[in-house]
mmCIF file of the N, C-alpha and C atoms, coordinates in Angstrom:
data_MODEL
# 
_entry.id   MODEL 
# 
loop_
_atom_site.group_PDB 
_atom_site.id 
_atom_site.type_symbol 
_atom_site.label_atom_id 
_atom_site.label_alt_id 
_atom_site.label_comp_id 
_atom_site.label_asym_id 
_atom_site.label_entity_id 
_atom_site.label_seq_id 
_atom_site.pdbx_PDB_ins_code 
_atom_site.Cartn_x 
_atom_site.Cartn_y 
_atom_site.Cartn_z 
_atom_site.occupancy 
_atom_site.B_iso_or_equiv 
_atom_site.pdbx_formal_charge 
_atom_site.auth_seq_id 
_atom_site.auth_comp_id 
_atom_site.auth_asym_id 
_atom_site.auth_atom_id 
_atom_site.pdbx_PDB_model_num 
ATOM 1   N N  . MET A 1 1  ? -99.135  52.862 -26.475 1.00 0.00 ? 1  MET A N  1 
ATOM 2   C CA . MET A 1 1  ? -99.651  52.932 -27.831 1.00 0.00 ? 1  MET A CA 1 
ATOM 3   C C  . MET A 1 1  ? -99.477  51.563 -28.473 1.00 0.00 ? 1  MET A C  1 
ATOM 4   N N  . THR A 1 2  ? -100.543 51.049 -29.080 1.00 0.00 ? 2  THR A N  1 
ATOM 5   C CA . THR A 1 2  ? -100.454 49.770 -29.774 1.00 0.00 ? 2  THR A CA 1 
ATOM 6   C C  . THR A 1 2  ? -100.371 50.000 -31.268 1.00 0.00 ? 2  THR A C  1 
ATOM 7   N N  . LYS A 1 3  ? -99.655  49.144 -31.894 1.00 0.00 ? 3  LYS A N  1 
ATOM 8   C CA . LYS A 1 3  ? -99.491  49.244 -33.343 1.00 0.00 ? 3  LYS A CA 1 
ATOM 9   C C  . LYS A 1 3  ? -100.352 48.181 -33.993 1.00 0.00 ? 3  LYS A C  1 
ATOM 10  N N  . ASP A 1 4  ? -101.158 48.582 -34.968 1.00 0.00 ? 4  ASP A N  1 
ATOM 11  C CA . ASP A 1 4  ? -102.035 47.652 -35.678 1.00 0.00 ? 4  ASP A CA 1 
ATOM 12  C C  . ASP A 1 4  ? -101.219 46.960 -36.770 1.00 0.00 ? 4  ASP A C  1 
ATOM 13  N N  . VAL A 1 5  ? -100.896 45.706 -36.559 1.00 0.00 ? 5  VAL A N  1 
ATOM 14  C CA . VAL A 1 5  ? -100.073 44.957 -37.506 1.00 0.00 ? 5  VAL A CA 1 
ATOM 15  C C  . VAL A 1 5  ? -100.943 43.926 -38.196 1.00 0.00 ? 5  VAL A C  1 
ATOM 16  N N  . HIS A 1 6  ? -100.878 43.910 -39.519 1.00 0.00 ? 6  HIS A N  1 
ATOM 17  C CA . HIS A 1 6  ? -101.623 42.922 -40.305 1.00 0.00 ? 6  HIS A CA 1 
ATOM 18  C C  . HIS A 1 6  ? -100.620 41.989 -40.970 1.00 0.00 ? 6  HIS A C  1 
ATOM 19  N N  . LEU A 1 7  ? -100.574 40.768 -40.514 1.00 0.00 ? 7  LEU A N  1 
ATOM 20  C CA . LEU A 1 7  ? -99.703  39.774 -41.128 1.00 0.00 ? 7  LEU A CA 1 
ATOM 21  C C  . LEU A 1 7  ? -100.464 39.086 -42.236 1.00 0.00 ? 7  LEU A C  1 
ATOM 22  N N  . HIS A 1 8  ? -99.758  38.687 -43.292 1.00 0.00 ? 8  HIS A N  1 
ATOM 23  C CA . HIS A 1 8  ? -100.472 38.008 -44.365 1.00 0.00 ? 8  HIS A CA 1 
ATOM 24  C C  . HIS A 1 8  ? -100.818 36.592 -43.955 1.00 0.00 ? 8  HIS A C  1 
ATOM 25  N N  . HIS A 1 9  ? -101.887 36.119 -44.478 1.00 0.00 ? 9  HIS A N  1 
ATOM 26  C CA . HIS A 1 9  ? -102.410 34.800 -44.156 1.00 0.00 ? 9  HIS A CA 1 
ATOM 27  C C  . HIS A 1 9  ? -101.552 33.769 -44.892 1.00 0.00 ? 9  HIS A C  1 
ATOM 28  N N  . PRO A 1 10 ? -100.833 32.895 -44.177 1.00 0.00 ? 10 PRO A N  1 
ATOM 29  C CA . PRO A 1 10 ? -99.922  31.949 -44.840 1.00 0.00 ? 10 PRO A CA 1 
ATOM 30  C C  . PRO A 1 10 ? -100.638 31.017 -45.810 1.00 0.00 ? 10 PRO A C  1 
ATOM 31  N N  . ASP A 1 11 ? -101.906 30.694 -45.526 1.00 0.00 ? 11 ASP A N  1 
ATOM 32  C CA . ASP A 1 11 ? -102.637 29.830 -46.439 1.00 0.00 ? 11 ASP A CA 1 
ATOM 33  C C  . ASP A 1 11 ? -102.831 30.486 -47.796 1.00 0.00 ? 11 ASP A C  1 
ATOM 34  N N  . ILE A 1 12 ? -103.028 31.783 -47.827 1.00 0.00 ? 12 ILE A N  1 
ATOM 35  C CA . ILE A 1 12 ? -103.205 32.504 -49.080 1.00 0.00 ? 12 ILE A CA 1 
ATOM 36  C C  . ILE A 1 12 ? -101.929 32.421 -49.896 1.00 0.00 ? 12 ILE A C  1 
ATOM 37  N N  . GLU A 1 13 ? -100.806 32.646 -49.250 1.00 0.00 ? 13 GLU A N  1 
ATOM 38  C CA . GLU A 1 13 ? -99.528  32.559 -49.958 1.00 0.00 ? 13 GLU A CA 1 
ATOM 39  C C  . GLU A 1 13 ? -99.290  31.143 -50.478 1.00 0.00 ? 13 GLU A C  1 
ATOM 40  N N  . GLN A 1 14 ? -99.598  30.148 -49.669 1.00 0.00 ? 14 GLN A N  1 
ATOM 41  C CA . GLN A 1 14 ? -99.436  28.758 -50.099 1.00 0.00 ? 14 GLN A CA 1 
ATOM 42  C C  . GLN A 1 14 ? -100.346 28.440 -51.279 1.00 0.00 ? 14 GLN A C  1 
ATOM 43  N N  . MET A 1 15 ? -101.584 28.917 -51.222 1.00 0.00 ? 15 MET A N  1 
ATOM 44  C CA . MET A 1 15 ? -102.520 28.676 -52.323 1.00 0.00 ? 15 MET A CA 1 
ATOM 45  C C  . MET A 1 15 ? -102.023 29.308 -53.612 1.00 0.00 ? 15 MET A C  1 
ATOM 46  N N  . VAL A 1 16 ? -101.577 30.549 -53.532 1.00 0.00 ? 16 VAL A N  1 
ATOM 47  C CA . VAL A 1 16 ? -101.082 31.236 -54.728 1.00 0.00 ? 16 VAL A CA 1 
ATOM 48  C C  . VAL A 1 16 ? -99.858  30.511 -55.275 1.00 0.00 ? 16 VAL A C  1 
ATOM 49  N N  . ASN A 1 17 ? -98.960  30.089 -54.406 1.00 0.00 ? 17 ASN A N  1 
ATOM 50  C CA . ASN A 1 17 ? -97.775  29.357 -54.867 1.00 0.00 ? 17 ASN A CA 1 
ATOM 51  C C  . ASN A 1 17 ? -98.164  28.060 -55.560 1.00 0.00 ? 17 ASN A C  1 
ATOM 52  N N  . GLN A 1 18 ? -99.127  27.350 -55.003 1.00 0.00 ? 18 GLN A N  1 
ATOM 53  C CA . GLN A 1 18 ? -99.574  26.091 -55.601 1.00 0.00 ? 18 GLN A CA 1 
ATOM 54  C C  . GLN A 1 18 ? -100.264 26.344 -56.946 1.00 0.00 ? 18 GLN A C  1 
ATOM 55  N N  . ILE A 1 19 ? -101.125 27.336 -56.991 1.00 0.00 ? 19 ILE A N  1 
ATOM 56  C CA . ILE A 1 19 ? -101.856 27.668 -58.220 1.00 0.00 ? 19 ILE A CA 1 
ATOM 57  C C  . ILE A 1 19 ? -100.883 28.067 -59.319 1.00 0.00 ? 19 ILE A C  1 
ATOM 58  N N  . THR A 1 20 ? -99.927  28.919 -58.998 1.00 0.00 ? 20 THR A N  1 
ATOM 59  C CA . THR A 1 20 ? -98.986  29.384 -60.018 1.00 0.00 ? 20 THR A CA 1 
ATOM 60  C C  . THR A 1 20 ? -98.005  28.290 -60.431 1.00 0.00 ? 20 THR A C  1 
ATOM 61  N N  . ALA A 1 21 ? -97.651  27.405 -59.501 1.00 0.00 ? 21 ALA A N  1 
ATOM 62  C CA . ALA A 1 21 ? -96.714  26.320 -59.831 1.00 0.00 ? 21 ALA A CA 1 
ATOM 63  C C  . ALA A 1 21 ? -97.318  25.341 -60.832 1.00 0.00 ? 21 ALA A C  1 
ATOM 64  N N  . CYS A 1 22 ? -98.612  25.048 -60.679 1.00 0.00 ? 22 CYS A N  1 
ATOM 65  C CA . CYS A 1 22 ? -99.229  24.082 -61.590 1.00 0.00 ? 22 CYS A CA 1 
ATOM 66  C C  . CYS A 1 22 ? -99.836  24.760 -62.813 1.00 0.00 ? 22 CYS A C  1 
ATOM 67  N N  . GLY A 1 23 ? -99.975  26.073 -62.790 1.00 0.00 ? 23 GLY A N  1 
ATOM 68  C CA . GLY A 1 23 ? -100.456 26.808 -63.956 1.00 0.00 ? 23 GLY A CA 1 
ATOM 69  C C  . GLY A 1 23 ? -101.950 26.688 -64.208 1.00 0.00 ? 23 GLY A C  1 
ATOM 70  N N  . LYS A 1 24 ? -102.693 26.266 -63.191 1.00 0.00 ? 24 LYS A N  1 
ATOM 71  C CA . LYS A 1 24 ? -104.141 26.165 -63.359 1.00 0.00 ? 24 LYS A CA 1 
ATOM 72  C C  . LYS A 1 24 ? -104.837 26.425 -62.031 1.00 0.00 ? 24 LYS A C  1 
ATOM 73  N N  . ILE A 1 25 ? -106.093 26.852 -62.142 1.00 0.00 ? 25 ILE A N  1 
ATOM 74  C CA . ILE A 1 25 ? -106.913 27.093 -60.958 1.00 0.00 ? 25 ILE A CA 1 
ATOM 75  C C  . ILE A 1 25 ? -108.269 26.434 -61.198 1.00 0.00 ? 25 ILE A C  1 
ATOM 76  N N  . SER A 1 26 ? -108.671 25.602 -60.266 1.00 0.00 ? 26 SER A N  1 
ATOM 77  C CA . SER A 1 26 ? -109.966 24.926 -60.372 1.00 0.00 ? 26 SER A CA 1 
ATOM 78  C C  . SER A 1 26 ? -111.021 25.756 -59.659 1.00 0.00 ? 26 SER A C  1 
ATOM 79  N N  . ARG A 1 27 ? -112.263 25.377 -59.847 1.00 0.00 ? 27 ARG A N  1 
ATOM 80  C CA . ARG A 1 27 ? -113.352 26.063 -59.135 1.00 0.00 ? 27 ARG A CA 1 
ATOM 81  C C  . ARG A 1 27 ? -113.185 25.869 -57.623 1.00 0.00 ? 27 ARG A C  1 
ATOM 82  N N  . ALA A 1 28 ? -112.752 24.685 -57.232 1.00 0.00 ? 28 ALA A N  1 
ATOM 83  C CA . ALA A 1 28 ? -112.513 24.429 -55.801 1.00 0.00 ? 28 ALA A CA 1 
ATOM 84  C C  . ALA A 1 28 ? -111.393 25.319 -55.275 1.00 0.00 ? 28 ALA A C  1 
ATOM 85  N N  . ASP A 1 29 ? -110.308 25.473 -56.058 1.00 0.00 ? 29 ASP A N  1 
ATOM 86  C CA . ASP A 1 29 ? -109.212 26.371 -55.670 1.00 0.00 ? 29 ASP A CA 1 
ATOM 87  C C  . ASP A 1 29 ? -109.734 27.794 -55.521 1.00 0.00 ? 29 ASP A C  1 
ATOM 88  N N  . GLN A 1 30 ? -110.539 28.210 -56.484 1.00 0.00 ? 30 GLN A N  1 
ATOM 89  C CA . GLN A 1 30 ? -111.087 29.562 -56.471 1.00 0.00 ? 30 GLN A CA 1 
ATOM 90  C C  . GLN A 1 30 ? -111.946 29.786 -55.227 1.00 0.00 ? 30 GLN A C  1 
ATOM 91  N N  . GLN A 1 31 ? -112.793 28.822 -54.900 1.00 0.00 ? 31 GLN A N  1 
ATOM 92  C CA . GLN A 1 31 ? -113.650 28.964 -53.730 1.00 0.00 ? 31 GLN A CA 1 
ATOM 93  C C  . GLN A 1 31 ? -112.836 29.001 -52.444 1.00 0.00 ? 31 GLN A C  1 
ATOM 94  N N  . GLN A 1 32 ? -111.813 28.153 -52.352 1.00 0.00 ? 32 GLN A N  1 
ATOM 95  C CA . GLN A 1 32 ? -110.960 28.123 -51.163 1.00 0.00 ? 32 GLN A CA 1 
ATOM 96  C C  . GLN A 1 32 ? -110.197 29.446 -51.026 1.00 0.00 ? 32 GLN A C  1 
ATOM 97  N N  . PHE A 1 33 ? -109.693 29.944 -52.135 1.00 0.00 ? 33 PHE A N  1 
ATOM 98  C CA . PHE A 1 33 ? -108.951 31.200 -52.178 1.00 0.00 ? 33 PHE A CA 1 
ATOM 99  C C  . PHE A 1 33 ? -109.846 32.355 -51.718 1.00 0.00 ? 33 PHE A C  1 
ATOM 100 N N  . MET A 1 34 ? -111.042 32.444 -52.270 1.00 0.00 ? 34 MET A N  1 
ATOM 101 C CA . MET A 1 34 ? -111.968 33.507 -51.911 1.00 0.00 ? 34 MET A CA 1 
ATOM 102 C C  . MET A 1 34 ? -112.406 33.389 -50.451 1.00 0.00 ? 34 MET A C  1 
ATOM 103 N N  . SER A 1 35 ? -112.628 32.184 -49.987 1.00 0.00 ? 35 SER A N  1 
ATOM 104 C CA . SER A 1 35 ? -113.021 31.970 -48.600 1.00 0.00 ? 35 SER A CA 1 
ATOM 105 C C  . SER A 1 35 ? -111.940 32.452 -47.639 1.00 0.00 ? 35 SER A C  1 
ATOM 106 N N  . ALA A 1 36 ? -110.689 32.136 -47.959 1.00 0.00 ? 36 ALA A N  1 
ATOM 107 C CA . ALA A 1 36 ? -109.572 32.573 -47.116 1.00 0.00 ? 36 ALA A CA 1 
ATOM 108 C C  . ALA A 1 36 ? -109.472 34.096 -47.098 1.00 0.00 ? 36 ALA A C  1 
ATOM 109 N N  . LEU A 1 37 ? -109.673 34.718 -48.252 1.00 0.00 ? 37 LEU A N  1 
ATOM 110 C CA . LEU A 1 37 ? -109.593 36.179 -48.321 1.00 0.00 ? 37 LEU A CA 1 
ATOM 111 C C  . LEU A 1 37 ? -110.748 36.847 -47.580 1.00 0.00 ? 37 LEU A C  1 
ATOM 112 N N  . LEU A 1 38 ? -111.933 36.315 -47.774 1.00 0.00 ? 38 LEU A N  1 
ATOM 113 C CA . LEU A 1 38 ? -113.120 36.939 -47.178 1.00 0.00 ? 38 LEU A CA 1 
ATOM 114 C C  . LEU A 1 38 ? -113.231 36.696 -45.679 1.00 0.00 ? 38 LEU A C  1 
ATOM 115 N N  . SER A 1 39 ? -112.472 35.742 -45.167 1.00 0.00 ? 39 SER A N  1 
ATOM 116 C CA . SER A 1 39 ? -112.524 35.454 -43.728 1.00 0.00 ? 39 SER A CA 1 
ATOM 117 C C  . SER A 1 39 ? -111.724 36.470 -42.915 1.00 0.00 ? 39 SER A C  1 
ATOM 118 N N  . GLN A 1 40 ? -111.000 37.327 -43.590 1.00 0.00 ? 40 GLN A N  1 
ATOM 119 C CA . GLN A 1 40 ? -110.172 38.321 -42.906 1.00 0.00 ? 40 GLN A CA 1 
ATOM 120 C C  . GLN A 1 40 ? -110.890 39.657 -42.817 1.00 0.00 ? 40 GLN A C  1 
ATOM 121 N N  . LYS A 1 41 ? -110.519 40.439 -41.819 1.00 0.00 ? 41 LYS A N  1 
ATOM 122 C CA . LYS A 1 41 ? -111.107 41.770 -41.661 1.00 0.00 ? 41 LYS A CA 1 
ATOM 123 C C  . LYS A 1 41 ? -110.544 42.746 -42.685 1.00 0.00 ? 41 LYS A C  1 
ATOM 124 N N  . SER A 1 42 ? -109.280 42.562 -43.028 1.00 0.00 ? 42 SER A N  1 
ATOM 125 C CA . SER A 1 42 ? -108.653 43.434 -44.014 1.00 0.00 ? 42 SER A CA 1 
ATOM 126 C C  . SER A 1 42 ? -107.588 42.654 -44.774 1.00 0.00 ? 42 SER A C  1 
ATOM 127 N N  . ILE A 1 43 ? -107.213 43.199 -45.905 1.00 0.00 ? 43 ILE A N  1 
ATOM 128 C CA . ILE A 1 43 ? -106.189 42.585 -46.746 1.00 0.00 ? 43 ILE A CA 1 
ATOM 129 C C  . ILE A 1 43 ? -104.988 43.516 -46.753 1.00 0.00 ? 43 ILE A C  1 
ATOM 130 N N  . ASN A 1 44 ? -103.821 42.960 -46.448 1.00 0.00 ? 44 ASN A N  1 
ATOM 131 C CA . ASN A 1 44 ? -102.629 43.810 -46.407 1.00 0.00 ? 44 ASN A CA 1 
ATOM 132 C C  . ASN A 1 44 ? -101.971 43.889 -47.788 1.00 0.00 ? 44 ASN A C  1 
ATOM 133 N N  . GLN A 1 45 ? -100.920 44.643 -47.878 1.00 0.00 ? 45 GLN A N  1 
ATOM 134 C CA . GLN A 1 45 ? -100.231 44.889 -49.150 1.00 0.00 ? 45 GLN A CA 1 
ATOM 135 C C  . GLN A 1 45 ? -99.703  43.597 -49.769 1.00 0.00 ? 45 GLN A C  1 
ATOM 136 N N  . THR A 1 46 ? -99.131  42.718 -48.967 1.00 0.00 ? 46 THR A N  1 
ATOM 137 C CA . THR A 1 46 ? -98.594  41.460 -49.473 1.00 0.00 ? 46 THR A CA 1 
ATOM 138 C C  . THR A 1 46 ? -99.706  40.606 -50.077 1.00 0.00 ? 46 THR A C  1 
ATOM 139 N N  . GLU A 1 47 ? -100.827 40.516 -49.373 1.00 0.00 ? 47 GLU A N  1 
ATOM 140 C CA . GLU A 1 47 ? -101.962 39.746 -49.884 1.00 0.00 ? 47 GLU A CA 1 
ATOM 141 C C  . GLU A 1 47 ? -102.516 40.365 -51.156 1.00 0.00 ? 47 GLU A C  1 
ATOM 142 N N  . GLN A 1 48 ? -102.564 41.689 -51.207 1.00 0.00 ? 48 GLN A N  1 
ATOM 143 C CA . GLN A 1 48 ? -103.030 42.373 -52.410 1.00 0.00 ? 48 GLN A CA 1 
ATOM 144 C C  . GLN A 1 48 ? -102.130 42.048 -53.594 1.00 0.00 ? 48 GLN A C  1 
ATOM 145 N N  . GLU A 1 49 ? -100.835 42.004 -53.366 1.00 0.00 ? 49 GLU A N  1 
ATOM 146 C CA . GLU A 1 49 ? -99.887  41.660 -54.429 1.00 0.00 ? 49 GLU A CA 1 
ATOM 147 C C  . GLU A 1 49 ? -100.081 40.222 -54.894 1.00 0.00 ? 49 GLU A C  1 
ATOM 148 N N  . LEU A 1 50 ? -100.365 39.306 -53.966 1.00 0.00 ? 50 LEU A N  1 
ATOM 149 C CA . LEU A 1 50 ? -100.620 37.915 -54.333 1.00 0.00 ? 50 LEU A CA 1 
ATOM 150 C C  . LEU A 1 50 ? -101.886 37.798 -55.181 1.00 0.00 ? 50 LEU A C  1 
ATOM 151 N N  . ILE A 1 51 ? -102.927 38.518 -54.789 1.00 0.00 ? 51 ILE A N  1 
ATOM 152 C CA . ILE A 1 51 ? -104.171 38.525 -55.555 1.00 0.00 ? 51 ILE A CA 1 
ATOM 153 C C  . ILE A 1 51 ? -103.911 39.077 -56.954 1.00 0.00 ? 51 ILE A C  1 
ATOM 154 N N  . ASN A 1 52 ? -103.207 40.184 -57.025 1.00 0.00 ? 52 ASN A N  1 
ATOM 155 C CA . ASN A 1 52 ? -102.887 40.796 -58.320 1.00 0.00 ? 52 ASN A CA 1 
ATOM 156 C C  . ASN A 1 52 ? -102.078 39.843 -59.198 1.00 0.00 ? 52 ASN A C  1 
ATOM 157 N N  . ARG A 1 53 ? -101.198 39.080 -58.578 1.00 0.00 ? 53 ARG A N  1 
ATOM 158 C CA . ARG A 1 53 ? -100.382 38.103 -59.314 1.00 0.00 ? 53 ARG A CA 1 
ATOM 159 C C  . ARG A 1 53 ? -101.269 37.066 -59.999 1.00 0.00 ? 53 ARG A C  1 
ATOM 160 N N  . VAL A 1 54 ? -102.259 36.551 -59.268 1.00 0.00 ? 54 VAL A N  1 
ATOM 161 C CA . VAL A 1 54 ? -103.184 35.569 -59.846 1.00 0.00 ? 54 VAL A CA 1 
ATOM 162 C C  . VAL A 1 54 ? -103.968 36.196 -61.000 1.00 0.00 ? 54 VAL A C  1 
ATOM 163 N N  . PHE A 1 55 ? -104.521 37.383 -60.795 1.00 0.00 ? 55 PHE A N  1 
ATOM 164 C CA . PHE A 1 55 ? -105.292 38.035 -61.843 1.00 0.00 ? 55 PHE A CA 1 
ATOM 165 C C  . PHE A 1 55 ? -104.435 38.361 -63.066 1.00 0.00 ? 55 PHE A C  1 
ATOM 166 N N  . GLU A 1 56 ? -103.219 38.776 -62.852 1.00 0.00 ? 56 GLU A N  1 
ATOM 167 C CA . GLU A 1 56 ? -102.332 39.089 -63.973 1.00 0.00 ? 56 GLU A CA 1 
ATOM 168 C C  . GLU A 1 56 ? -102.016 37.829 -64.783 1.00 0.00 ? 56 GLU A C  1 
ATOM 169 N N  . LEU A 1 57 ? -101.765 36.722 -64.106 1.00 0.00 ? 57 LEU A N  1 
ATOM 170 C CA . LEU A 1 57 ? -101.515 35.458 -64.807 1.00 0.00 ? 57 LEU A CA 1 
ATOM 171 C C  . LEU A 1 57 ? -102.749 35.022 -65.593 1.00 0.00 ? 57 LEU A C  1 
ATOM 172 N N  . LEU A 1 58 ? -103.919 35.204 -65.025 1.00 0.00 ? 58 LEU A N  1 
ATOM 173 C CA . LEU A 1 58 ? -105.155 34.892 -65.748 1.00 0.00 ? 58 LEU A CA 1 
ATOM 174 C C  . LEU A 1 58 ? -105.302 35.783 -66.976 1.00 0.00 ? 58 LEU A C  1 
ATOM 175 N N  . ARG A 1 59 ? -105.055 37.062 -66.801 1.00 0.00 ? 59 ARG A N  1 
ATOM 176 C CA . ARG A 1 59 ? -105.202 38.023 -67.896 1.00 0.00 ? 59 ARG A CA 1 
ATOM 177 C C  . ARG A 1 59 ? -104.259 37.716 -69.042 1.00 0.00 ? 59 ARG A C  1 
ATOM 178 N N  . ARG A 1 60 ? -103.054 37.294 -68.722 1.00 0.00 ? 60 ARG A N  1 
ATOM 179 C CA . ARG A 1 60 ? -102.053 37.000 -69.752 1.00 0.00 ? 60 ARG A CA 1 
ATOM 180 C C  . ARG A 1 60 ? -102.193 35.601 -70.352 1.00 0.00 ? 60 ARG A C  1 
ATOM 181 N N  . GLY A 1 61 ? -103.116 34.828 -69.812 1.00 0.00 ? 61 GLY A N  1 
ATOM 182 C CA . GLY A 1 61 ? -103.321 33.477 -70.335 1.00 0.00 ? 61 GLY A CA 1 
ATOM 183 C C  . GLY A 1 61 ? -102.299 32.476 -69.837 1.00 0.00 ? 61 GLY A C  1 
ATOM 184 N N  . ARG A 1 62 ? -101.591 32.807 -68.787 1.00 0.00 ? 62 ARG A N  1 
ATOM 185 C CA . ARG A 1 62 ? -100.572 31.906 -68.231 1.00 0.00 ? 62 ARG A CA 1 
ATOM 186 C C  . ARG A 1 62 ? -101.114 31.039 -67.117 1.00 0.00 ? 62 ARG A C  1 
ATOM 187 N N  . LEU A 1 63 ? -102.396 31.229 -66.812 1.00 0.00 ? 63 LEU A N  1 
ATOM 188 C CA . LEU A 1 63 ? -103.055 30.441 -65.780 1.00 0.00 ? 63 LEU A CA 1 
ATOM 189 C C  . LEU A 1 63 ? -104.384 29.976 -66.374 1.00 0.00 ? 63 LEU A C  1 
ATOM 190 N N  . ARG A 1 64 ? -104.580 28.672 -66.422 1.00 0.00 ? 64 ARG A N  1 
ATOM 191 C CA . ARG A 1 64 ? -105.799 28.095 -66.981 1.00 0.00 ? 64 ARG A CA 1 
ATOM 192 C C  . ARG A 1 64 ? -106.828 27.881 -65.886 1.00 0.00 ? 64 ARG A C  1 
ATOM 193 N N  . VAL A 1 65 ? -108.082 28.105 -66.251 1.00 0.00 ? 65 VAL A N  1 
ATOM 194 C CA . VAL A 1 65 ? -109.189 27.814 -65.346 1.00 0.00 ? 65 VAL A CA 1 
ATOM 195 C C  . VAL A 1 65 ? -109.733 26.444 -65.744 1.00 0.00 ? 65 VAL A C  1 
ATOM 196 N N  . VAL A 1 66 ? -109.771 25.522 -64.779 1.00 0.00 ? 66 VAL A N  1 
ATOM 197 C CA . VAL A 1 66 ? -110.261 24.171 -65.040 1.00 0.00 ? 66 VAL A CA 1 
ATOM 198 C C  . VAL A 1 66 ? -111.374 23.847 -64.055 1.00 0.00 ? 66 VAL A C  1 
ATOM 199 N N  . ASP A 1 67 ? -112.202 22.879 -64.424 1.00 0.00 ? 67 ASP A N  1 
ATOM 200 C CA . ASP A 1 67 ? -113.275 22.441 -63.516 1.00 0.00 ? 67 ASP A CA 1 
ATOM 201 C C  . ASP A 1 67 ? -112.902 21.200 -62.776 1.00 0.00 ? 67 ASP A C  1 
# 
């Protein structure tokens, strides 16, 4: 029996850490982030939490969108 294991994509975690550390997300960051997410077959719980973290920071105004 094989177990289906989904590891989180380290680049996604690094991107979220960088975005949250500087407090801003550029259009290029957004495109890179979406590309990394969409390149996967599925998103695991850890990745979902990272995505939610970015959206929550945006919603609260703690993350600026810059061009």
